N, C-alpha and C positions, 0 to 999 in steps of 0.2 A: 165491676157489676154496676156502677151508677150510670154509665153510658148505655147500658142494656136496658137499665129501667126508664131511663130517658126515651129511648127509641121504642119501648113497648108503650109507654105513656102516649106518645106522640101516635102510634098506630091506633091505638085506642080512641083517641080524640078525633083522629079522621074518620074511623067507622062510625062513631057517633054523630059527627057533623053529617054524612051522608046516609044516616040511618041504616047501617049496615050491621047485623047482629053479629056478635062473635061466633054463633053457630054455624053460621054462612062461612064456609072455607072460601077462600080468595086464591087464585092461582099464584099470584106473585107479589112480593114485596121489594121495592128499590130503596138500598140505602145509600145515600150519595156520602161519601166521606173520603176525602184525599189524603189524610194521614195514614200512612201504611201501617205505623205501629198499633193505632186504635183499630184499624181494620182487622189486623190479624188476632187482636183481642176479643173482637165482636165476633169473628168467624169461628172462635172456641166454644162461644156460647149460641151460636146459629140454631142448634136445636131447640134451644129454650125460648128463643123469639119465636121459631115456627109454631109451637105448642101454644105459647100465651096469646098470639094474634091469630091462630090458625090459619096459617097461610102453608102452601103447598111448596114454594120454593122462595128463598131469598137471595136477590141479586145485589151485587155490591157494584157500584160506580164511583169513579173518581170525578166525573165531568157533570157539572150540575146543569149544564145546558141541554142535556138530553132530556130532562124531566121539567124544567122551569123556563118559561118564556116571560120576560119582563117587557111592559109596553106603557107609555105614558100619553096622556091626553090632556091638554092645557084647560083650564077652566076660564074661559075668557070674562067672565062676570065678575070673577075674584080678582083677576089680573088687572082689570082696569083698561082705560083706553090706552092705546100706545101713543106715544107722544112723538113728535117729530124729532128726528136725530140733527144736531147742529154741529 
């Protein structure tokens, strides 16, 4: 149940961050979780998650690359001048 509460809390935080009211239904929620045991526990309470977050469909994915893209850009002012390699 603690894991389901965490998921619901994160969902509410995302709705708040993007100014989407809970009354507005969403098409889909993607939960990324690689642990099969935890995934099966969450799936038993999927209906509760759908009701609390007002989403029509909950999708489970074990590959976080499908929803997250990481990139980095150097801040050269903070890094300083590049010294010559000897």
